[in-house]
N, C-alpha and C positions, 0 to 999 in steps of 0.2 A: 851276804845273806846267810842265815843260819836255818837249817832244816829242823824237822821235829826231833831228830836224834842228836841235836846240838853239834852236828858236824858242819864245818865251814863249807859252804857251797857257793861257787861262783860259776857263771856261764863263761865258756871259752871266748865267745865273741865279745863279752864285756872285758875280760882280761886282755884280749888282743888289743883293744883300744888303749887300755891302761899302759900296756907295754910298748906302745907306739908302733904297732904293726898296722899297716893299712890294707893288706890283702890277706884274705882267708887262706889262700893257697900257700903263701909263704909261712903263715902262722901254723898251718897244718903240718908242715915239715918239722917245726919245733915240737909240736904236740907228739908227732910220731917218735921223735928222739926221746922225749920224756917218757912215753909209754915203754919204749925199749929199755930205758933205765929202770923203770918200775919192774918190768919182767925179769931183768937181769939180777934184781934184788930179791927174786922169789916172792914178790908181792903181787897179789891178784890185781891185774890192771882194771878190771870192771868194778872193783870197789872204790876206785879213785877217779876213773874216767867213764862216765855214763853217757852214751849217745842218746840224744833227744832231738825231737823236732820242735821248732819254734815258729810260731805264726807271726808274720810281719805284715804291716799294711802296705799296700801298693797304691799307685795313683788310681783315681776314680773309684775308690772304695773297695778295690779288689784285695785279696789276701793271698799270701804265699807261705808255704812251709819251707823253712830252711834248716839245714843241719846245724846242730850245736852240740856242746858237750858240757855236762855238769861236772864240775871239778871239786875235789876236796882240797883242803889246805895243802896236803902233801903233793897232790897233782900240780897245784900252782907253783909250789917250790921246785918240783922237777922241771916244769916248763921254764921257770926263771933260770935255772941252772943250765938249761940247754939253749937259751935264747942268745941273741946277738949281743955279746958283751960290750960292743961299742955304744950301745944305747944306754943313756943315763937311767932311763926307767927300769931297765933290766938290772943294773947295779943296785938301784934302790930297792927293787923287789927282792933281790937275793938277800940283802941285809935284813929287810923287814920280815920276810918269811922264815929266815933262819932263826931270828930272835923271838918270834911269837910263840 
């Protein structure tokens, strides 16, 4: 997805699925490592990782707000760099995000 400033934006829960993570808790650990890498590079974390709430539909018409994170391309790159390198999807993402 591209926002109005033409910055690449993807939601973390979408990226989680693409990178073959099945549990938000496990993926959250990867996101935390990526944020730490961002911080250690003296780059403002909040410019690349924006906490948001996302409404999902529940059974019987109910709705629930869940945590999510809007990511820039750079944030996606950092997440791929800190992900489980045994996963083929991580290896592919590293190559793709490095060359884009």
